The first five atom37 places (N, CA, C, CB, O) and aatype in JSON, in Angstrom:
{
  "aatype": [12, 16, 0, 5, 6, 10, 15, 19, 1, 2, 11, 5, 6, 19, 0, 1, 6, 6, 14, 16, 1, 14, 7, 1, 16, 18, 9, 14, 3, 19, 3, 9, 18, 6, 16, 16, 3, 1, 10, 17, 10, 17, 0, 3, 10, 14, 7, 19, 3, 6, 5, 15, 19, 5, 19, 3, 10, 6, 3, 7, 19, 10, 16, 9, 15, 7, 5, 19, 15, 10, 11, 3, 18, 6, 2, 10, 0, 14, 19, 18, 16, 6, 18, 2, 19, 7, 2, 18, 6, 1, 1, 13, 16, 10, 15, 3, 15, 9, 2, 0, 15, 7, 9, 16, 0, 1, 12, 16, 2, 7, 19, 10, 6, 10, 6, 10, 14, 11, 0, 6, 1, 0, 11, 14, 1, 11, 9, 6, 19, 0, 19, 15],
  "atom_mask": [
    [1, 1, 1, 1, 1],
    [1, 1, 1, 1, 1],
    [1, 1, 1, 1, 1],
    [1, 1, 1, 1, 1],
    [1, 1, 1, 1, 1],
    [1, 1, 1, 1, 1],
    [1, 1, 1, 1, 1],
    [1, 1, 1, 1, 1],
    [1, 1, 1, 1, 1],
    [1, 1, 1, 1, 1],
    [1, 1, 1, 1, 1],
    [1, 1, 1, 1, 1],
    [1, 1, 1, 1, 1],
    [1, 1, 1, 1, 1],
    [1, 1, 1, 1, 1],
    [1, 1, 1, 1, 1],
    [1, 1, 1, 1, 1],
    [1, 1, 1, 1, 1],
    [1, 1, 1, 1, 1],
    [1, 1, 1, 1, 1],
    [1, 1, 1, 1, 1],
    [1, 1, 1, 1, 1],
    [1, 1, 1, 0, 1],
    [1, 1, 1, 1, 1],
    [1, 1, 1, 1, 1],
    [1, 1, 1, 1, 1],
    [1, 1, 1, 1, 1],
    [1, 1, 1, 1, 1],
    [1, 1, 1, 1, 1],
    [1, 1, 1, 1, 1],
    [1, 1, 1, 1, 1],
    [1, 1, 1, 1, 1],
    [1, 1, 1, 1, 1],
    [1, 1, 1, 1, 1],
    [1, 1, 1, 1, 1],
    [1, 1, 1, 1, 1],
    [1, 1, 1, 1, 1],
    [1, 1, 1, 1, 1],
    [1, 1, 1, 1, 1],
    [1, 1, 1, 1, 1],
    [1, 1, 1, 1, 1],
    [1, 1, 1, 1, 1],
    [1, 1, 1, 1, 1],
    [1, 1, 1, 1, 1],
    [1, 1, 1, 1, 1],
    [1, 1, 1, 1, 1],
    [1, 1, 1, 0, 1],
    [1, 1, 1, 1, 1],
    [1, 1, 1, 1, 1],
    [1, 1, 1, 1, 1],
    [1, 1, 1, 1, 1],
    [1, 1, 1, 1, 1],
    [1, 1, 1, 1, 1],
    [1, 1, 1, 1, 1],
    [1, 1, 1, 1, 1],
    [1, 1, 1, 1, 1],
    [1, 1, 1, 1, 1],
    [1, 1, 1, 1, 1],
    [1, 1, 1, 1, 1],
    [1, 1, 1, 0, 1],
    [1, 1, 1, 1, 1],
    [1, 1, 1, 1, 1],
    [1, 1, 1, 1, 1],
    [1, 1, 1, 1, 1],
    [1, 1, 1, 1, 1],
    [1, 1, 1, 0, 1],
    [1, 1, 1, 1, 1],
    [1, 1, 1, 1, 1],
    [1, 1, 1, 1, 1],
    [1, 1, 1, 1, 1],
    [1, 1, 1, 1, 1],
    [1, 1, 1, 1, 1],
    [1, 1, 1, 1, 1],
    [1, 1, 1, 1, 1],
    [1, 1, 1, 1, 1],
    [1, 1, 1, 1, 1],
    [1, 1, 1, 1, 1],
    [1, 1, 1, 1, 1],
    [1, 1, 1, 1, 1],
    [1, 1, 1, 1, 1],
    [1, 1, 1, 1, 1],
    [1, 1, 1, 1, 1],
    [1, 1, 1, 1, 1],
    [1, 1, 1, 1, 1],
    [1, 1, 1, 1, 1],
    [1, 1, 1, 0, 1],
    [1, 1, 1, 1, 1],
    [1, 1, 1, 1, 1],
    [1, 1, 1, 1, 1],
    [1, 1, 1, 1, 1],
    [1, 1, 1, 1, 1],
    [1, 1, 1, 1, 1],
    [1, 1, 1, 1, 1],
    [1, 1, 1, 1, 1],
    [1, 1, 1, 1, 1],
    [1, 1, 1, 1, 1],
    [1, 1, 1, 1, 1],
    [1, 1, 1, 1, 1],
    [1, 1, 1, 1, 1],
    [1, 1, 1, 1, 1],
    [1, 1, 1, 1, 1],
    [1, 1, 1, 0, 1],
    [1, 1, 1, 1, 1],
    [1, 1, 1, 1, 1],
    [1, 1, 1, 1, 1],
    [1, 1, 1, 1, 1],
    [1, 1, 1, 1, 1],
    [1, 1, 1, 1, 1],
    [1, 1, 1, 1, 1],
    [1, 1, 1, 0, 1],
    [1, 1, 1, 1, 1],
    [1, 1, 1, 1, 1],
    [1, 1, 1, 1, 1],
    [1, 1, 1, 1, 1],
    [1, 1, 1, 1, 1],
    [1, 1, 1, 1, 1],
    [1, 1, 1, 1, 1],
    [1, 1, 1, 1, 1],
    [1, 1, 1, 1, 1],
    [1, 1, 1, 1, 1],
    [1, 1, 1, 1, 1],
    [1, 1, 1, 1, 1],
    [1, 1, 1, 1, 1],
    [1, 1, 1, 1, 1],
    [1, 1, 1, 1, 1],
    [1, 1, 1, 1, 1],
    [1, 1, 1, 1, 1],
    [1, 1, 1, 1, 1],
    [1, 1, 1, 1, 1],
    [1, 1, 1, 1, 1],
    [1, 1, 1, 1, 1],
    [1, 1, 1, 1, 1]
  ],
  "atom_positions": [
    [[22.37, 195.92, 56.05], [21.43, 196.06, 54.76], [20.53, 197.41, 55.3], [20.32, 194.45, 54.4], [20.4, 197.78, 56.46]],
    [[20.11, 197.86, 54.37], [19.29, 199.23, 54.24], [18.16, 198.73, 54.27], [19.45, 200.17, 53.02], [17.96, 197.55, 53.98]],
    [[17.12, 199.66, 54.67], [15.59, 199.45, 54.94], [14.79, 199.09, 53.58], [14.94, 200.84, 55.6], [13.73, 198.5, 53.38]],
    [[15.91, 199.81, 52.6], [15.04, 199.61, 51.07], [15.14, 198.14, 50.87], [15.77, 200.48, 49.55], [14.26, 197.59, 50.21]],
    [[15.94, 197.57, 51.28], [16.51, 196.16, 50.73], [15.62, 195.1, 51.39], [18.21, 195.86, 51.15], [15.39, 194.01, 50.86]],
    [[15.13, 195.48, 52.54], [14.32, 194.9, 53.1], [12.63, 195.02, 53.07], [14.79, 195.06, 54.07], [11.77, 194.21, 53.41]],
    [[12.57, 195.94, 52.69], [10.89, 196.12, 52.08], [10.16, 195.71, 50.98], [10.59, 197.25, 51.86], [10.43, 196.1, 49.84]],
    [[9.19, 194.92, 51.26], [8.55, 194.04, 50.41], [7.67, 195.12, 49.48], [7.66, 192.88, 51.29], [7.01, 196.02, 50.0]],
    [[7.74, 194.93, 48.07], [6.99, 196.02, 47.62], [6.11, 195.04, 46.56], [7.96, 197.41, 46.96], [6.62, 194.03, 46.06]],
    [[4.81, 195.44, 46.31], [3.6, 194.75, 45.37], [4.12, 195.03, 44.07], [1.95, 195.41, 45.52], [4.79, 195.95, 43.61]],
    [[3.56, 193.87, 43.57], [4.16, 193.82, 41.65], [2.89, 195.13, 41.38], [3.72, 191.58, 40.28], [1.7, 195.25, 41.68]],
    [[4.16, 196.15, 40.48], [2.88, 197.35, 39.82], [2.42, 196.97, 38.45], [3.51, 199.07, 39.59], [3.26, 196.63, 37.62]],
    [[1.25, 197.01, 38.19], [0.47, 196.78, 36.75], [0.91, 197.82, 36.22], [-1.15, 196.69, 36.63], [1.28, 198.8, 36.88]],
    [[0.92, 197.76, 34.99], [0.92, 198.68, 33.42], [-0.59, 199.02, 33.46], [1.39, 197.64, 31.68], [-1.61, 198.33, 33.54]],
    [[-0.36, 200.34, 33.38], [-1.86, 201.19, 33.49], [-1.84, 201.27, 31.85], [-1.9, 203.05, 34.51], [-0.89, 201.93, 31.43]],
    [[-2.75, 200.69, 30.8], [-2.82, 201.39, 29.65], [-4.36, 201.15, 29.42], [-1.78, 200.9, 28.48], [-4.92, 200.23, 30.01]],
    [[-4.9, 201.81, 28.72], [-6.32, 202.12, 28.13], [-6.8, 200.95, 27.57], [-6.36, 203.23, 27.05], [-7.88, 200.51, 27.97]],
    [[-5.89, 200.14, 26.36], [-6.27, 199.16, 25.63], [-5.46, 197.77, 25.42], [-6.45, 199.74, 24.57], [-4.86, 197.47, 24.4]],
    [[-5.58, 196.92, 26.69], [-4.64, 195.65, 26.62], [-4.66, 194.89, 25.43], [-4.94, 194.7, 27.64], [-5.77, 194.48, 25.1]],
    [[-3.63, 194.59, 24.66], [-3.64, 193.88, 23.52], [-3.36, 192.62, 23.68], [-2.89, 194.34, 22.66], [-3.62, 191.87, 22.74]],
    [[-2.71, 192.01, 25.02], [-2.86, 190.62, 25.39], [-4.1, 190.41, 26.36], [-1.52, 190.12, 26.06], [-4.84, 191.38, 26.49]],
    [[-4.32, 189.55, 26.87], [-5.39, 188.67, 27.77], [-4.73, 188.49, 28.85], [-5.88, 187.25, 27.25], [-3.64, 187.92, 28.81]],
    [[-5.24, 188.93, 29.99], [-4.44, 188.97, 31.48], [-3.7, 190.28, 31.88], [0.0, 0.0, 0.0], [-3.64, 191.13, 30.99]],
    [[-3.29, 190.5, 32.75], [-2.72, 191.49, 33.41], [-1.29, 191.32, 32.73], [-2.84, 191.36, 35.04], [-0.87, 190.37, 32.07]],
    [[-0.61, 192.6, 33.11], [0.57, 193.1, 32.61], [1.21, 193.61, 33.54], [0.48, 193.93, 31.67], [0.6, 194.51, 34.11]],
    [[2.6, 193.29, 34.07], [3.07, 193.85, 35.31], [4.46, 194.6, 34.83], [3.29, 192.61, 36.53], [5.02, 194.19, 33.82]],
    [[4.98, 195.7, 35.55], [6.32, 196.18, 34.98], [7.24, 195.23, 36.02], [6.62, 198.08, 35.1], [7.02, 195.01, 37.21]],
    [[8.25, 194.79, 35.26], [9.23, 193.95, 35.81], [10.19, 194.91, 36.72], [10.02, 193.17, 34.61], [10.41, 196.1, 36.49]],
    [[10.65, 194.27, 37.63], [11.76, 195.13, 38.57], [12.92, 194.94, 37.8], [12.05, 194.59, 40.23], [13.1, 193.93, 37.12]],
    [[13.79, 195.99, 37.89], [15.27, 195.8, 37.28], [16.2, 196.7, 38.19], [15.38, 196.33, 35.57], [15.87, 197.62, 38.94]],
    [[17.63, 196.1, 37.88], [18.67, 196.98, 38.62], [19.43, 197.26, 37.14], [19.74, 196.1, 40.07], [19.44, 196.55, 36.14]],
    [[20.0, 198.46, 37.36], [20.65, 199.1, 36.12], [22.12, 199.65, 37.03], [19.5, 200.56, 35.26], [22.23, 200.43, 37.97]],
    [[23.07, 198.89, 36.3], [24.58, 199.36, 36.34], [25.48, 199.8, 35.58], [25.17, 198.69, 36.61], [25.47, 199.19, 34.51]],
    [[26.4, 200.75, 35.65], [27.01, 201.36, 34.81], [28.68, 201.44, 35.02], [26.34, 202.56, 34.78], [29.25, 201.75, 36.07]],
    [[29.22, 201.12, 33.9], [30.66, 200.99, 34.07], [31.24, 202.27, 32.99], [31.22, 199.26, 33.64], [30.53, 203.01, 32.31]],
    [[32.64, 202.26, 33.08], [32.86, 203.38, 31.96], [32.82, 202.72, 30.56], [34.35, 204.18, 32.15], [33.46, 203.38, 29.74]],
    [[32.35, 201.79, 30.14], [32.15, 201.46, 28.51], [30.58, 201.0, 28.49], [33.31, 200.01, 27.84], [30.02, 200.98, 27.39]],
    [[29.98, 200.71, 29.43], [28.71, 200.15, 29.2], [27.66, 200.37, 30.3], [28.9, 198.77, 28.98], [27.9, 200.87, 31.4]],
    [[26.38, 199.9, 29.83], [25.29, 199.83, 31.1], [24.97, 198.42, 31.24], [23.8, 200.69, 30.86], [25.27, 197.71, 30.28]],
    [[24.41, 197.87, 32.27], [24.14, 196.66, 32.57], [22.53, 196.71, 32.93], [25.12, 196.17, 33.69], [22.12, 197.57, 33.71]],
    [[21.75, 195.88, 32.41], [20.13, 195.98, 33.05], [19.66, 194.77, 33.09], [19.02, 196.82, 32.22], [19.25, 194.14, 32.12]],
    [[19.71, 194.27, 34.58], [18.27, 193.47, 34.94], [17.47, 193.38, 35.09], [17.93, 193.12, 35.36], [17.02, 194.02, 36.04]],
    [[16.37, 192.36, 34.18], [14.99, 192.54, 34.72], [14.62, 191.41, 35.28], [13.98, 192.92, 33.78], [15.23, 190.45, 34.8]],
    [[13.83, 191.13, 36.13], [13.26, 190.06, 36.78], [11.7, 189.66, 36.01], [13.14, 190.51, 38.41], [10.73, 190.38, 36.23]],
    [[11.59, 188.56, 35.19], [10.53, 188.23, 34.54], [10.71, 186.69, 34.71], [10.45, 188.84, 33.08], [11.35, 185.91, 34.0]],
    [[9.63, 186.33, 36.38], [9.4, 185.16, 36.77], [8.49, 184.47, 35.92], [9.01, 185.19, 37.98], [7.35, 184.86, 35.69]],
    [[9.03, 183.38, 35.44], [7.83, 182.65, 34.32], [7.52, 182.96, 33.13], [0.0, 0.0, 0.0], [6.48, 182.74, 32.49]],
    [[8.53, 183.51, 32.83], [8.63, 184.04, 31.45], [9.94, 182.78, 30.49], [9.28, 186.02, 31.67], [11.15, 182.99, 30.62]],
    [[9.55, 181.89, 29.83], [10.77, 181.5, 28.88], [11.42, 182.04, 28.06], [10.63, 180.77, 28.26], [11.04, 183.08, 27.53]],
    [[12.61, 181.42, 27.76], [13.37, 182.34, 26.79], [12.66, 182.57, 25.09], [14.95, 181.59, 26.68], [13.12, 183.36, 24.27]],
    [[11.65, 181.8, 24.91], [11.06, 181.76, 23.53], [10.02, 182.98, 23.84], [10.32, 180.14, 23.01], [9.35, 183.37, 22.88]],
    [[9.83, 183.62, 25.09], [8.57, 184.19, 25.18], [9.04, 185.73, 25.51], [7.58, 183.4, 26.36], [8.19, 186.61, 25.38]],
    [[10.09, 186.02, 25.85], [10.54, 187.13, 25.85], [11.17, 188.2, 24.72], [11.19, 186.87, 26.57], [12.19, 187.93, 24.09]],
    [[10.48, 189.4, 24.56], [11.2, 189.99, 23.31], [11.65, 191.29, 24.0], [10.2, 190.23, 21.82], [11.12, 191.85, 24.96]],
    [[12.93, 191.7, 23.17], [13.62, 192.96, 23.26], [13.32, 193.54, 22.14], [15.02, 192.93, 23.47], [13.48, 192.83, 21.15]],
    [[12.7, 195.23, 21.86], [12.78, 195.33, 20.76], [13.43, 197.21, 21.0], [11.26, 194.8, 19.96], [13.23, 197.89, 22.0]],
    [[14.0, 197.52, 20.11], [14.57, 199.16, 20.09], [13.63, 199.83, 18.51], [16.89, 199.19, 19.81], [13.35, 199.34, 17.42]],
    [[13.45, 200.86, 19.03], [12.8, 201.47, 18.0], [12.43, 202.9, 18.37], [11.64, 200.69, 17.62], [11.68, 203.18, 19.31]],
    [[13.15, 204.0, 17.39], [13.31, 205.28, 17.82], [13.68, 205.71, 19.01], [12.41, 205.78, 17.64], [13.12, 206.62, 19.63]],
    [[14.95, 204.86, 19.51], [15.49, 205.44, 20.68], [14.8, 205.01, 22.09], [0.0, 0.0, 0.0], [15.07, 205.45, 23.2]],
    [[13.54, 203.73, 21.66], [13.08, 203.23, 22.96], [12.9, 202.21, 22.76], [12.1, 203.68, 23.58], [12.26, 201.86, 21.76]],
    [[13.61, 201.03, 23.99], [13.7, 199.87, 24.43], [12.76, 199.38, 25.05], [14.55, 199.75, 25.01], [12.39, 200.04, 26.02]],
    [[12.16, 198.3, 24.8], [11.05, 197.89, 25.19], [11.24, 196.27, 25.5], [10.04, 198.29, 24.15], [11.53, 195.45, 24.63]],
    [[11.05, 196.01, 26.68], [11.09, 194.47, 27.11], [9.97, 194.09, 27.6], [12.05, 194.1, 28.1], [9.43, 194.73, 28.5]],
    [[9.33, 192.7, 26.95], [8.41, 192.5, 27.17], [8.37, 190.48, 27.43], [7.69, 193.34, 26.08], [9.27, 189.68, 27.15]],
    [[7.52, 190.3, 27.81], [7.43, 188.72, 28.24], [6.4, 188.54, 28.38], [0.0, 0.0, 0.0], [5.69, 189.43, 28.86]],
    [[5.8, 187.12, 27.98], [4.78, 186.38, 28.36], [4.76, 185.05, 29.2], [4.28, 186.18, 27.33], [5.6, 184.17, 29.06]],
    [[3.72, 185.01, 30.08], [3.59, 184.04, 30.84], [2.74, 182.88, 30.64], [3.35, 184.51, 31.77], [1.61, 183.25, 30.96]],
    [[2.7, 181.51, 30.22], [1.79, 180.62, 29.71], [0.96, 180.51, 30.91], [2.37, 179.27, 29.15], [1.43, 180.23, 32.01]],
    [[-0.63, 180.82, 30.62], [-1.13, 180.74, 31.71], [-1.97, 179.25, 31.85], [-1.91, 182.0, 31.86], [-3.03, 179.11, 32.46]],
    [[-1.25, 178.17, 31.12], [-1.78, 176.62, 30.9], [-1.56, 176.28, 32.39], [-0.81, 175.48, 29.66], [-2.5, 175.94, 33.11]],
    [[-0.59, 176.35, 32.72], [0.01, 175.71, 34.04], [-1.21, 176.3, 35.18], [1.91, 176.36, 34.42], [-1.07, 175.81, 36.3]],
    [[-1.97, 176.95, 35.09], [-2.59, 177.89, 36.33], [-3.97, 177.58, 35.86], [-2.17, 179.76, 36.43], [-4.87, 177.78, 36.67]],
    [[-4.25, 177.16, 34.77], [-5.96, 176.81, 34.42], [-6.3, 175.53, 35.46], [-6.29, 176.2, 32.45], [-5.65, 174.65, 36.02]],
    [[-7.35, 175.85, 35.41], [-8.39, 174.58, 36.61], [-8.0, 175.08, 37.84], [-7.93, 172.56, 36.63], [-8.98, 175.06, 38.58]],
    [[-7.05, 175.51, 38.39], [-6.53, 175.83, 39.65], [-7.7, 176.93, 40.51], [-4.95, 176.55, 39.34], [-8.22, 177.9, 39.96]],
    [[-7.92, 176.61, 41.66], [-8.67, 177.58, 42.23], [-7.46, 178.38, 43.73], [-10.34, 176.65, 42.79], [-7.06, 177.73, 44.69]],
    [[-7.28, 179.26, 43.57], [-6.3, 179.8, 44.22], [-6.71, 179.51, 45.69], [-6.08, 181.26, 43.83], [-7.89, 179.83, 45.57]],
    [[-6.57, 179.1, 47.11], [-6.54, 179.21, 48.57], [-6.46, 180.68, 48.84], [-5.33, 178.42, 49.23], [-7.34, 181.45, 49.22]],
    [[-4.97, 180.91, 48.48], [-4.25, 181.76, 49.16], [-3.44, 182.14, 47.96], [-3.54, 181.21, 50.45], [-3.07, 181.22, 47.23]],
    [[-3.04, 183.58, 47.61], [-1.99, 183.73, 46.88], [-1.21, 185.16, 47.26], [-2.46, 183.61, 45.47], [-1.83, 186.09, 47.76]],
    [[-0.07, 185.22, 47.03], [0.78, 186.32, 47.23], [1.38, 186.56, 45.98], [1.77, 186.12, 48.29], [1.91, 187.66, 45.81]],
    [[1.4, 185.8, 45.14], [2.42, 185.9, 43.73], [1.4, 185.83, 42.72], [3.68, 184.56, 43.45], [0.71, 184.85, 42.44]],
    [[1.39, 187.37, 42.0], [0.35, 187.92, 40.88], [0.87, 187.04, 39.34], [0.54, 189.98, 40.7], [2.07, 186.94, 39.12]],
    [[0.15, 186.63, 38.65], [0.8, 185.75, 37.44], [0.43, 186.58, 36.3], [0.19, 184.12, 37.23], [-0.76, 186.84, 36.15]],
    [[1.23, 187.01, 35.55], [0.96, 187.95, 34.23], [1.98, 188.15, 33.77], [0.0, 0.0, 0.0], [3.07, 187.89, 34.28]],
    [[1.73, 188.7, 32.6], [2.79, 189.49, 31.74], [3.85, 190.39, 31.98], [2.26, 190.12, 31.05], [3.79, 190.94, 33.07]],
    [[4.69, 190.65, 31.35], [5.66, 191.7, 32.22], [5.95, 192.9, 30.63], [7.64, 190.59, 33.05], [5.65, 192.41, 29.54]],
    [[6.36, 193.99, 30.66], [6.18, 194.79, 29.86], [6.9, 196.28, 30.31], [4.79, 194.73, 29.64], [6.2, 196.96, 31.06]],
    [[8.1, 196.81, 29.96], [8.67, 198.03, 30.65], [9.5, 198.61, 29.34], [9.72, 197.65, 32.15], [9.97, 197.95, 28.41]],
    [[9.55, 200.07, 29.54], [10.13, 200.7, 28.35], [11.35, 201.83, 28.94], [8.8, 201.5, 27.41], [11.29, 202.45, 30.01]],
    [[12.31, 201.86, 28.04], [13.29, 202.76, 28.8], [13.51, 203.63, 27.31], [14.89, 201.87, 29.66], [13.48, 202.99, 26.25]],
    [[13.71, 205.05, 27.31], [14.09, 205.57, 26.45], [15.6, 205.83, 26.69], [13.29, 206.54, 26.23], [15.89, 206.39, 27.75]],
    [[16.75, 205.45, 25.7], [17.8, 205.41, 25.46], [18.65, 207.03, 25.0], [17.7, 204.34, 24.55], [18.4, 207.54, 23.91]],
    [[19.41, 207.55, 25.77], [20.28, 208.34, 25.02], [21.08, 208.14, 23.92], [20.93, 208.68, 25.65], [21.32, 207.03, 23.46]],
    [[21.53, 209.23, 23.47], [22.62, 208.73, 22.0], [23.63, 208.16, 22.57], [23.33, 209.97, 20.92], [24.09, 207.24, 21.89]],
    [[24.21, 208.37, 23.65], [25.43, 207.73, 23.69], [25.41, 206.08, 24.17], [26.27, 208.59, 24.63], [26.21, 205.46, 24.87]],
    [[24.36, 205.73, 23.59], [24.45, 203.98, 23.95], [24.35, 203.63, 22.22], [22.74, 203.11, 25.22], [23.5, 204.01, 21.41]],
    [[25.4, 202.86, 22.06], [25.75, 202.0, 21.01], [24.39, 200.94, 20.77], [27.23, 201.2, 21.45], [24.27, 199.82, 21.27]],
    [[23.46, 201.58, 19.93], [22.28, 200.51, 20.05], [22.64, 199.4, 18.86], [20.61, 201.3, 19.78], [22.09, 198.3, 18.81]],
    [[23.63, 199.87, 17.92], [24.05, 198.17, 17.43], [24.55, 197.42, 18.53], [25.32, 198.03, 16.25], [23.89, 196.39, 18.52]],
    [[25.27, 197.38, 19.36], [25.87, 196.98, 19.86], [25.29, 196.19, 21.36], [0.0, 0.0, 0.0], [25.98, 195.47, 22.08]],
    [[24.16, 196.49, 21.53], [23.29, 195.93, 22.34], [22.83, 194.38, 22.34], [22.31, 196.66, 22.15], [22.14, 193.9, 21.44]],
    [[23.26, 193.71, 23.4], [22.88, 192.18, 23.7], [22.11, 191.61, 24.53], [23.73, 191.56, 23.98], [22.07, 192.11, 25.65]],
    [[21.33, 190.48, 24.29], [20.51, 190.34, 25.62], [20.3, 188.64, 25.57], [18.83, 191.36, 25.62], [20.06, 187.76, 24.74]],
    [[20.61, 188.83, 27.26], [20.58, 187.08, 27.61], [19.6, 186.71, 28.69], [22.11, 186.47, 28.22], [19.47, 187.34, 29.73]],
    [[18.91, 185.6, 28.35], [17.96, 185.17, 29.64], [18.48, 183.89, 29.99], [16.26, 185.04, 29.35], [18.89, 182.99, 29.25]],
    [[18.38, 183.98, 31.48], [18.87, 182.78, 32.66], [17.88, 182.77, 33.44], [20.23, 183.0, 33.6], [17.41, 183.83, 33.83]],
    [[17.32, 181.45, 33.85], [16.32, 181.31, 35.2], [15.41, 182.71, 35.82], [17.4, 180.82, 36.54], [15.35, 183.35, 36.88]],
    [[14.71, 182.75, 34.38], [13.85, 183.96, 34.41], [14.43, 185.33, 35.04], [0.0, 0.0, 0.0], [13.63, 186.03, 35.67]],
    [[15.54, 185.7, 34.94], [16.36, 187.12, 34.73], [17.1, 187.21, 33.17], [17.7, 187.23, 36.03], [17.86, 186.54, 32.47]],
    [[16.28, 188.65, 33.14], [16.64, 189.0, 31.29], [18.06, 189.72, 31.92], [15.18, 190.48, 30.03], [18.03, 190.26, 33.03]],
    [[19.53, 189.65, 30.92], [20.35, 190.28, 31.55], [20.95, 191.18, 29.83], [21.46, 189.12, 32.61], [21.31, 190.56, 28.83]],
    [[20.88, 192.82, 29.96], [21.06, 193.24, 28.89], [22.11, 193.98, 28.97], [20.11, 193.74, 28.43], [22.36, 194.6, 30.0]],
    [[22.88, 194.04, 27.91], [24.36, 194.71, 27.93], [24.45, 195.76, 27.01], [25.54, 193.73, 27.57], [24.44, 195.4, 25.84]],
    [[24.55, 197.13, 27.25], [24.31, 197.93, 26.44], [25.72, 199.09, 26.64], [22.77, 198.4, 26.69], [26.09, 199.85, 27.54]],
    [[26.21, 198.72, 25.29], [27.56, 199.6, 25.28], [27.46, 200.76, 25.12], [28.45, 199.36, 24.39], [26.39, 201.1, 24.6]],
    [[28.54, 201.96, 25.5], [28.37, 203.13, 25.2], [28.82, 203.4, 23.79], [28.94, 203.86, 26.13], [29.56, 202.65, 23.17]],
    [[28.51, 204.11, 23.5], [29.42, 204.75, 21.95], [30.57, 205.33, 22.33], [28.65, 206.04, 20.98], [30.7, 205.74, 23.49]],
    [[31.72, 205.45, 21.27], [33.04, 205.56, 21.67], [32.57, 207.21, 22.45], [34.4, 205.44, 20.17], [32.84, 207.41, 23.63]],
    [[31.71, 208.52, 21.44], [31.93, 209.59, 21.81], [31.54, 209.8, 23.52], [31.25, 210.4, 20.83], [31.53, 210.91, 24.04]],
    [[31.27, 208.69, 24.18], [30.43, 208.63, 25.55], [31.55, 208.17, 26.26], [29.0, 207.61, 25.69], [31.61, 208.71, 27.37]],
    [[32.71, 207.15, 25.97], [33.33, 206.95, 26.91], [34.44, 207.8, 27.23], [33.58, 205.88, 26.83], [35.07, 208.4, 26.36]],
    [[34.8, 207.9, 28.87], [35.91, 208.78, 29.15], [37.02, 208.19, 28.24], [36.32, 208.83, 30.77], [37.09, 207.06, 27.75]],
    [[38.0, 209.41, 28.11], [39.32, 209.33, 27.16], [40.21, 210.24, 28.08], [39.12, 210.0, 25.4], [39.76, 210.91, 29.01]],
    [[41.77, 210.16, 27.63], [42.72, 210.57, 28.26], [42.94, 211.59, 27.21], [43.78, 209.59, 28.68], [42.71, 211.23, 26.05]],
    [[43.35, 212.86, 27.43], [43.54, 213.81, 26.45], [45.12, 214.37, 26.66], [42.36, 214.96, 26.58], [45.11, 215.36, 27.39]],
    [[46.24, 214.05, 26.28], [47.3, 214.61, 26.3], [47.69, 215.65, 26.17], [47.76, 214.28, 25.87], [47.61, 216.16, 25.05]],
    [[48.25, 216.36, 27.22], [48.68, 217.71, 26.98], [50.06, 217.86, 26.7], [48.37, 218.52, 28.03], [50.98, 217.32, 27.32]],
    [[50.2, 219.12, 25.11], [51.5, 219.03, 24.8], [52.45, 220.26, 25.62], [51.56, 219.11, 23.21], [52.1, 221.37, 26.02]],
    [[53.53, 219.71, 25.66], [54.29, 220.37, 26.15], [55.06, 221.72, 25.44], [54.96, 219.47, 26.52], [55.92, 221.34, 24.64]],
    [[54.96, 223.11, 25.54], [55.34, 223.81, 24.37], [57.25, 224.23, 24.68], [54.11, 225.34, 24.23], [57.89, 224.85, 23.83]]
  ]
}
């Protein structure tokens, strides 16, 4: 394992001038992988249920957001805490090599999985060489 895999990172809070939701909003950690015909994105959204996650695409910007219900934390007085509870939001600018109409999303156990297929023009292809 590399040192990067073992290092502990604090949650990054979204910096904004005017929050539109109560509570803090954090940037979810993501993993992105590329294959020849698509990109895969996994975002950690702990505490977010399937009905509280939203994925939007507008003007080439993909926005992931998730709301954590704070009702389970009401009337609790933390003695010690390392896990900060809050909402999540992250934005990605997509290139035109992504087939926007083919994007799919699936939420499983607090992990959002996005499948972003590449447009045909962005996929590698073999060009036949003619013999003269």
